[in-house]
N, C-alpha and C positions, 0 to 999 in steps of 0.2 A: 769854381766848378758849378755847372748848371744842373739843376734838378727839375724834373717835370712839375708843372703846376697842375694842369688838368688838360684833358683832351675834350674839345668841344665839337659837337656835330656840325658838319658843313651843311647848314640848312639856312632857311630864310632869316633866322635870328642871329646868325654868326656875327655880323658886323656889330649889332647892338651889344651882344655878349662881350666881344673883345673891347669895345669902347667902355663898357661898364667895368671890366677888369682893369683896364688902363687907369681909369679915373679912381676907382676904389683903392687900388694898390699904389697909386702915384707912380706909375711906370714912367721911366725917363726915356726909354727907347724901345723899339720893337725890332726883332730880327725875324725875318720870314725866309723860309727855304726857297732858294732860287732853282726852279725846276727847268733843267735843260736836257736835251737829248744827248745821246752818245757822241753825236757830231758837234756838240758844243752850241747848237742852235736852240732857241726857245721852242718849247713844245706846246701842246694844247693846254696843259695845266698852267704854263707861264702866262698865257693870255688871261686866264681867269684870275691869277694872282695879281697881275698888273691892274685889272679892274678893281679888285678888292683893295689894293694899296691906294689907288686913287680915292676910293670912297672913304677909306680910313684916314687918309691925309686931310680930307675935308672935315672930319669929325674931331680929330685930336691934334694938339700942337706938339707932337713928339717926333723925333727922327725915326724913319723906317729904313732898315737896312736889309739887303738881300744877301744871303749866304748860300753857296752851293750846297745842294742836298743830295747829289748823286750818290747812290749806294748806301745812304744812311740807314734805310730800313733793313737792308741786308746785314749791315754792321750790327744793328741792334739785335737782330735775330741770332747772329753768331754769338753775341754775348749772353743772351738770356733765353733764346728760343722764341718761337712765335707765341705771343700771349696777347691779352687785351691791353697790355701796356706797351706794345711794340711801337706804336706811333709816338707815344710820350717819350720813350727812350730815344727814338730817332730825332725828335725835336731837341732833346738835351744834347745829343751829339752835334747837331747843327749849331746850337747856341755855344757849346764849348769851342767849336771850331772858330766861330766869330770872335769870342772872347780871347782866344789864344793869339789872335792877330792884332789885338789892340795894344797900343803903347802902354808900358808900365808907368804908373805915376809915383 
């Protein structure tokens, strides 16, 4: 089961912050929400995510996975209402979805 670690601002320091979290916590893989439109095609956010993934790949030697994120914010709001933790809850839903698809060892 996934639990939110923290929500970081999407600012000029985000890449460095994520690299620091990965290194400090010995993270073995990263899961990023795959933002696509209702038509199944990449949207504007996806372009920024691809750029971030490229930059992150150059900084850390861990696998990076995309997991669909459609409607996860709405799902989080349905569970807990809209709060300052909504993004963290949506991230946990994305990670849980990814983990559920992994083979059991």
